C-alpha beads as a LAMMPS data file, in Angstrom:
LAMMPS data file: protein, C-alpha beads

130 atoms
129 bonds

1 atom types
1 bond types

-500.0 500.0 xlo xhi
-500.0 500.0 ylo yhi
-500.0 500.0 zlo zhi

Masses

1 110.0

Atoms # bond

1 1 1 7.113 -2.139 19.163
2 1 1 9.567 -4.579 17.735
3 1 1 11.038 -4.021 14.298
4 1 1 9.655 -6.843 12.672
5 1 1 6.147 -5.992 13.722
6 1 1 6.757 -2.432 12.428
7 1 1 8.501 -3.931 9.401
8 1 1 5.033 -6.196 8.491
9 1 1 2.805 -3.347 9.240
10 1 1 4.875 -1.409 6.896
11 1 1 4.777 -3.661 4.058
12 1 1 0.754 -4.124 3.801
13 1 1 0.423 -0.478 4.613
14 1 1 3.235 -0.095 1.641
15 1 1 1.548 -2.366 -1.091
16 1 1 -1.599 -0.564 -0.451
17 1 1 -0.750 2.829 -1.599
18 1 1 0.833 1.536 -4.560
19 1 1 -0.815 -1.307 -6.474
20 1 1 -3.164 -2.146 -9.179
21 1 1 -5.366 1.064 -8.659
22 1 1 -7.925 2.070 -11.727
23 1 1 -8.317 5.704 -11.641
24 1 1 -9.532 8.936 -14.099
25 1 1 -7.117 11.607 -15.408
26 1 1 -7.687 13.922 -11.725
27 1 1 -6.461 10.670 -9.541
28 1 1 -3.538 10.155 -11.678
29 1 1 -1.743 13.372 -10.286
30 1 1 -2.929 12.392 -6.840
31 1 1 -1.710 8.618 -6.862
32 1 1 0.876 8.882 -9.331
33 1 1 4.482 9.001 -7.963
34 1 1 7.003 8.050 -5.278
35 1 1 5.852 7.082 -1.967
36 1 1 7.334 6.116 1.044
37 1 1 6.659 4.416 4.617
38 1 1 7.257 6.637 7.488
39 1 1 9.859 6.017 9.624
40 1 1 10.936 3.170 6.724
41 1 1 13.023 3.055 3.753
42 1 1 10.400 1.214 2.139
43 1 1 9.664 3.726 -1.079
44 1 1 7.918 2.992 -3.747
45 1 1 7.074 4.224 -7.716
46 1 1 3.157 4.615 -8.700
47 1 1 2.903 5.144 -12.573
48 1 1 -0.634 4.897 -14.490
49 1 1 -0.209 2.086 -17.288
50 1 1 -3.399 0.734 -18.909
51 1 1 -5.880 2.430 -17.274
52 1 1 -4.239 1.295 -13.949
53 1 1 -1.808 2.201 -11.411
54 1 1 1.037 -0.299 -10.912
55 1 1 3.638 -0.529 -8.491
56 1 1 7.573 -0.309 -9.174
57 1 1 9.628 -0.893 -5.968
58 1 1 12.650 1.553 -5.629
59 1 1 13.294 -0.104 -1.905
60 1 1 10.884 -3.026 -0.602
61 1 1 13.247 -3.891 1.634
62 1 1 13.318 -7.598 0.297
63 1 1 9.770 -7.909 0.579
64 1 1 8.130 -9.824 -2.697
65 1 1 3.834 -9.911 -2.750
66 1 1 1.261 -10.269 -5.259
67 1 1 -1.383 -7.928 -6.061
68 1 1 -4.836 -7.840 -8.068
69 1 1 -5.890 -4.551 -9.847
70 1 1 -8.203 -2.273 -7.412
71 1 1 -10.331 0.983 -7.646
72 1 1 -9.973 4.479 -6.914
73 1 1 -13.335 5.668 -5.574
74 1 1 -12.657 9.586 -4.756
75 1 1 -9.936 9.662 -2.181
76 1 1 -9.951 6.170 -1.439
77 1 1 -8.483 3.106 -3.266
78 1 1 -8.595 -0.813 -2.175
79 1 1 -6.786 -3.736 -3.684
80 1 1 -6.401 -7.667 -2.834
81 1 1 -2.138 -8.323 -1.893
82 1 1 -1.363 -12.066 -1.294
83 1 1 2.112 -12.169 0.776
84 1 1 3.731 -14.862 2.335
85 1 1 0.665 -17.007 2.180
86 1 1 -1.767 -14.229 3.446
87 1 1 -4.291 -12.682 1.531
88 1 1 -5.642 -9.705 2.315
89 1 1 -7.301 -6.363 1.236
90 1 1 -5.962 -3.246 1.842
91 1 1 -7.977 0.299 2.135
92 1 1 -6.059 3.617 1.051
93 1 1 -7.186 7.330 2.450
94 1 1 -5.415 9.884 0.562
95 1 1 -4.802 12.673 3.360
96 1 1 -3.351 16.157 2.817
97 1 1 -0.269 17.535 1.509
98 1 1 1.125 14.408 -0.399
99 1 1 -0.017 11.807 2.986
100 1 1 -2.133 8.462 2.629
101 1 1 -3.056 6.380 5.333
102 1 1 -3.176 2.647 4.554
103 1 1 -4.864 -0.261 6.157
104 1 1 -6.352 -3.811 6.237
105 1 1 -9.381 -4.361 6.362
106 1 1 -9.215 -8.168 6.120
107 1 1 -6.250 -10.347 6.528
108 1 1 -6.718 -14.071 5.967
109 1 1 -6.088 -16.668 7.787
110 1 1 -6.455 -14.682 10.610
111 1 1 -4.047 -16.794 12.929
112 1 1 -0.880 -16.136 10.408
113 1 1 1.459 -13.742 12.145
114 1 1 1.483 -11.228 9.486
115 1 1 -2.643 -10.783 10.098
116 1 1 -1.819 -10.942 13.861
117 1 1 1.138 -8.075 13.449
118 1 1 -1.621 -5.840 11.091
119 1 1 -4.708 -5.764 12.949
120 1 1 -5.745 -2.401 13.962
121 1 1 -2.528 -1.202 12.440
122 1 1 -2.078 1.625 9.493
123 1 1 1.052 2.669 8.088
124 1 1 1.352 6.315 7.055
125 1 1 2.988 7.397 3.525
126 1 1 4.340 10.722 2.019
127 1 1 4.834 11.323 -1.642
128 1 1 8.443 12.150 -2.104
129 1 1 8.365 12.291 -5.553
130 1 1 6.069 13.177 -8.249

Bonds

1 1 1 2
2 1 2 3
3 1 3 4
4 1 4 5
5 1 5 6
6 1 6 7
7 1 7 8
8 1 8 9
9 1 9 10
10 1 10 11
11 1 11 12
12 1 12 13
13 1 13 14
14 1 14 15
15 1 15 16
16 1 16 17
17 1 17 18
18 1 18 19
19 1 19 20
20 1 20 21
21 1 21 22
22 1 22 23
23 1 23 24
24 1 24 25
25 1 25 26
26 1 26 27
27 1 27 28
28 1 28 29
29 1 29 30
30 1 30 31
31 1 31 32
32 1 32 33
33 1 33 34
34 1 34 35
35 1 35 36
36 1 36 37
37 1 37 38
38 1 38 39
39 1 39 40
40 1 40 41
41 1 41 42
42 1 42 43
43 1 43 44
44 1 44 45
45 1 45 46
46 1 46 47
47 1 47 48
48 1 48 49
49 1 49 50
50 1 50 51
51 1 51 52
52 1 52 53
53 1 53 54
54 1 54 55
55 1 55 56
56 1 56 57
57 1 57 58
58 1 58 59
59 1 59 60
60 1 60 61
61 1 61 62
62 1 62 63
63 1 63 64
64 1 64 65
65 1 65 66
66 1 66 67
67 1 67 68
68 1 68 69
69 1 69 70
70 1 70 71
71 1 71 72
72 1 72 73
73 1 73 74
74 1 74 75
75 1 75 76
76 1 76 77
77 1 77 78
78 1 78 79
79 1 79 80
80 1 80 81
81 1 81 82
82 1 82 83
83 1 83 84
84 1 84 85
85 1 85 86
86 1 86 87
87 1 87 88
88 1 88 89
89 1 89 90
90 1 90 91
91 1 91 92
92 1 92 93
93 1 93 94
94 1 94 95
95 1 95 96
96 1 96 97
97 1 97 98
98 1 98 99
99 1 99 100
100 1 100 101
101 1 101 102
102 1 102 103
103 1 103 104
104 1 104 105
105 1 105 106
106 1 106 107
107 1 107 108
108 1 108 109
109 1 109 110
110 1 110 111
111 1 111 112
112 1 112 113
113 1 113 114
114 1 114 115
115 1 115 116
116 1 116 117
117 1 117 118
118 1 118 119
119 1 119 120
120 1 120 121
121 1 121 122
122 1 122 123
123 1 123 124
124 1 124 125
125 1 125 126
126 1 126 127
127 1 127 128
128 1 128 129
129 1 129 130
């Protein structure tokens, strides 16, 4: 897999784990903290603010995106993100021992190279700090 494909796949997955997720107090502990995409330096801090989880890039690799708030339902979360003319819906599923899997469930326009690279891909994140 090319480095560019890995970076774009990681970007979409990284955004998924961190942005705009509403949550209960129980979910705070599970979602909040610093998350890193496996195999990269892409690292994000997730914090609760006004009943929503917000992102603060720790190491963004220069990527700039916008997101809308999403919802946490148990061990799953979803939200929308915009990056380089792409609009995507990201689904995140918490795993075992501070891990999460992020994947795009919708990406438009489907002919955009970011969507093509993210299709049928997922990113695994590890919580590296509470």
